C-alpha positions as CSV (number, residue, x, y, z in Angstrom):
1,X,147.0,38.8,77.2
2,X,146.5,38.4,73.4
3,X,147.9,40.3,70.3
4,X,144.5,42.0,69.8
5,X,144.7,43.5,73.4
6,X,148.0,45.2,72.4
7,X,146.9,47.1,68.6
8,X,146.0,50.8,69.5
9,X,142.5,50.3,68.4
10,X,141.4,47.7,70.9
11,X,139.8,49.9,74.1
12,X,137.9,47.3,76.4
13,X,136.2,49.7,77.9
14,X,134.5,51.0,74.7
15,X,131.7,49.0,73.2
16,X,131.8,47.4,70.0
17,X,130.1,50.0,67.4
18,X,132.0,52.5,68.9
19,X,135.2,50.2,67.7
20,X,133.4,49.6,64.9
21,X,133.2,53.7,63.7
22,X,136.7,54.2,64.6
23,X,138.1,51.3,62.4
24,X,136.3,52.6,59.6
25,X,137.8,56.2,60.3
26,X,141.1,54.9,60.4
27,X,140.6,52.3,57.4
28,X,138.5,54.1,54.9
29,X,140.3,58.3,54.9
30,X,139.7,59.1,51.1
31,X,141.4,56.3,49.0
32,X,141.1,57.7,46.0
33,X,144.7,57.4,44.8
34,X,144.7,60.0,41.9
35,X,147.2,57.7,39.7
36,X,144.8,58.9,36.4
37,X,145.1,62.7,37.1
38,X,149.1,62.2,37.8
39,X,149.4,59.9,35.0
40,X,147.3,62.8,32.6
41,X,149.9,66.0,33.9
42,X,147.1,67.2,36.1
43,X,149.2,67.4,38.8
44,X,152.3,68.9,37.5
45,X,154.6,67.5,33.6
46,X,157.4,66.7,36.8
47,X,154.9,64.4,38.4
48,X,153.2,63.5,35.1
49,X,156.5,62.3,33.6
50,X,157.5,60.0,37.1
51,X,154.1,58.7,36.9
52,X,155.0,57.4,33.4
53,X,158.1,55.7,34.3
54,X,156.4,53.9,36.7
55,X,153.6,52.8,35.1
56,X,155.4,51.9,32.2
57,X,157.7,50.1,34.3
58,X,155.2,48.0,35.7
59,X,153.8,47.2,32.2
60,X,157.3,45.9,31.1
61,X,157.6,43.4,33.8
62,X,154.2,41.5,33.3
63,X,154.9,38.3,31.7
64,X,152.1,36.2,29.7
65,X,149.1,37.1,28.0
66,X,146.3,36.5,31.0
67,X,146.8,39.7,33.9
68,X,145.4,40.4,37.0
69,X,146.1,43.8,38.1
70,X,145.0,43.8,42.3
71,X,144.9,47.4,42.7
72,X,144.1,48.8,40.0
73,X,143.2,52.3,40.7
74,X,141.5,53.8,37.5
75,X,142.8,51.4,35.3
76,X,145.9,52.9,33.5
77,X,147.6,50.2,33.5
78,X,145.0,47.7,33.1
79,X,144.8,49.8,29.7
80,X,148.0,50.2,28.5
81,X,148.0,46.3,28.8
82,X,145.0,45.7,27.6
83,X,145.7,47.7,24.1
84,X,149.2,45.3,23.7
85,X,146.9,42.3,23.4
86,X,146.9,41.1,26.9
87,X,144.0,39.4,28.7
88,X,143.6,42.1,32.1
89,X,141.2,41.7,35.2
90,X,141.4,45.0,37.2
91,X,140.3,44.8,40.8
92,X,140.2,47.6,43.4
93,X,138.6,48.4,46.4
94,X,138.0,51.6,46.1
95,X,134.5,51.9,44.1
96,X,135.2,55.8,43.0
97,X,138.4,54.6,41.0
98,X,136.6,51.6,39.4
99,X,134.0,54.2,38.5
100,X,136.7,56.3,36.8
101,X,138.2,53.0,35.1
């Protein structure tokens, strides 16, 4: 038996369209992660402080002048790094997050 047959989403009795629809439903819940909301305090002061600490910690780990930010969300870290003079390219699969960046 192949590995794909052991996965819970694979059901040989269902047609390909039904499987694709199910995969889309599993893979595409609202992925909008709200990092900007947390960073700017719209989710509470305590969470804002925690978010600031995490984002700024991430930025302090960067070495070099060119940065590829994969999973950049709304681009908070990318913007902070660009303000420091770094050349940043931010990528994210969530078009809504990119639109808000």
